[in-house]
C-alpha positions in Angstrom: 9.7 -63.3 71.8 13.7 -64.2 71.5 12.7 -68.0 70.7 10.2 -67.0 67.6 13.4 -64.6 66.5 11.2 -61.5 67.1 12.7 -58.8 67.5 11.5 -56.3 69.9 11.7 -52.7 69.7 11.0 -50.7 72.7 10.1 -52.6 76.1 8.2 -49.7 78.4 8.5 -50.6 82.5 5.4 -51.8 84.4 6.3 -47.6 86.7 5.7 -46.6 83.4 2.2 -45.9 83.6 1.0 -45.3 80.3 -3.4 -44.7 80.2 -6.2 -43.8 77.7 -4.3 -41.1 76.2 -2.1 -43.5 75.2 -4.0 -46.4 74.0 -5.8 -44.2 72.2 -2.4 -43.2 70.4 -1.7 -46.8 70.0 -4.6 -47.1 67.8 -4.5 -43.9 65.9 -1.9 -45.6 63.9 -3.6 -49.8 64.0 -6.3 -50.9 62.1 -7.3 -54.5 64.3 -7.5 -54.6 67.9 -7.3 -57.8 69.5 -8.0 -57.3 73.0 -6.9 -61.0 75.7 -9.2 -61.4 78.8 -7.8 -64.5 79.8 -9.9 -66.9 77.5 -12.1 -64.2 76.1 -10.9 -62.8 73.4 -12.0 -59.7 71.5 -11.6 -57.9 68.3 -11.8 -54.4 66.6 -11.5 -53.6 63.4 -10.5 -49.5 63.5 -10.3 -47.0 61.1 -10.7 -42.8 61.6 -10.7 -41.9 64.8 -10.6 -44.7 67.9 -13.6 -46.0 69.6 -14.2 -45.5 73.1 -15.0 -49.2 73.5 -11.6 -50.4 71.7 -10.2 -47.7 74.0 -11.9 -49.0 77.5 -11.0 -52.7 76.7 -7.3 -51.6 76.2 -7.3 -50.9 79.9 -7.4 -51.9 83.3 -9.9 -51.3 86.3 -7.2 -48.4 87.5 -7.4 -47.2 83.8 -3.9 -48.0 83.3 -2.8 -49.9 79.2 -3.2 -53.9 80.2 -0.1 -55.5 79.9 1.5 -57.2 78.3 0.5 -55.1 74.9 2.2 -55.7 71.9 1.9 -54.0 68.5 2.5 -55.8 65.0 2.5 -54.1 62.1 -1.3 -52.6 61.9 -2.9 -55.0 64.7 -2.5 -54.5 68.4 -2.7 -57.1 70.8 -3.2 -56.2 74.8 -3.4 -59.0 76.9 -2.3 -62.5 76.7 -3.9 -65.7 75.4 -1.4 -67.9 73.2 -4.4 -68.2 70.0 -4.3 -64.7 69.7 -0.5 -64.0 69.6 0.0 -66.8 66.9 -2.6 -65.1 65.0 -1.4 -62.0 65.4 2.4 -63.0 65.3 1.3 -64.8 61.7 
């Protein structure tokens, strides 16, 4: 992030578990969700109440929010994929 001159506003430690309610709260303020699981990238256009499929895509097998999770403007990016990050960070 520093190399790209991105200012990090908040860092949440891994010991603080975030679940489905936290994921929904992130999506309430977003218009786009990008979820990366390895090379597979899924995109969701959001509006109104977040869809269950979008929330489920954000969660790992334990039911916790997957890491890393970024909010860039009105886009939420979950998981790591270099092209997805480049797209979101513009």
